[in-house]
N, C-alpha and C positions, 0 to 999 in steps of 0.2 A: 493613833499616836505613833510617831516614828521613834525607832530605837536609835540610840547613839552608837557609835562604833565600839565604845567600851562595853555597852550593854550587849551588843551582838557578840563581841569577843567572849564575854562572860558566859553567855548562853551556849556558844560554840564549845567552849571548854567543858561545860556541864554535859552537853549532849555527847561529846567524845568520851567522857567518863562512862556515861550510860551505855554507849556502844561497846566499850570494853567489857562492862559488866554483863551485857546481854550476850556477848560471845561466850563468856565464861559460863553463864547460866545454861546456855544452849548445849554446850559441850558436856556439862555435868548432867544435864537432863538426858542426853543420849546415852551417857554412861549408866545412869539409873535404869534406863530401858534395857540395855544389854544385861545388866545385873538381874533384873526381874525376869528377863527371858531365860537366863540360866536357871533361876529358881523354878520357873515353870517346867523346864526340861527335867530338873531334878525331881520335882514332885510327880511329874508324869511317869518317870522311870520307876518311882516307888509305888505306883498304882493309886496315887491320891487324886481327889477331885481337883481339877485345875481351873474350873470356870471363873472363880473370883480372881485368881492370879492372872488369867488371860485378860479379864476385864480391866484389871489394873494396868496391864501393858497397853491396852488400847487407850485408856484415859491418859496415861503418861505421854503417849505419842500425840494425842490431840493437844495436850498442853504444850509440848515442845513446838508443834506446828504453829500454835498461836504466838509463842515466844518468837519464832522466826519471822512471823508477820510483823510483830511489834518492832523487831530489830530493823526490818526494812524501813519502817516509818522513821525510826531514829536516824538511820543512815541518810534518808532523804532530807531530814532536817539538818543534819551535819553539812550536807552538800549545799543546801540553801544558805545556811549561815556562813559557810566559807566564801560563797559568792558575795555576800554582803560585807564581809570583813576584808576580802581581797578582790577588788573589782577586776584585777588582772587574771584571776583564776578562770578556768573554762566556764563560759556562760555568765561571767561576771559583768559588772558594769551597771547593775541595778542597785538601788538603795532600798533598804527595808522600810516598809510602812505596814505596821501590824495593827 
């Protein structure tokens, strides 16, 4: 089923909003990691067991890496939809058939 120009434009706008949200989420995720790393150092300085706190840092990092991968997919979709909406854009000239 081929999408109309209006449908492609609507999807492009939605994907661009998702891209902005992904950027914000990723930055907030890295901030959470920095905060948790500060807590690990504080606990370690106090002689506390830090195994679980370090494990949380690792899990947070894995999560943010996955968010970055997802962001790449969103970005690729935005590029594709831009080409469908504006055939004059780089790589444009093709019409969408989904």
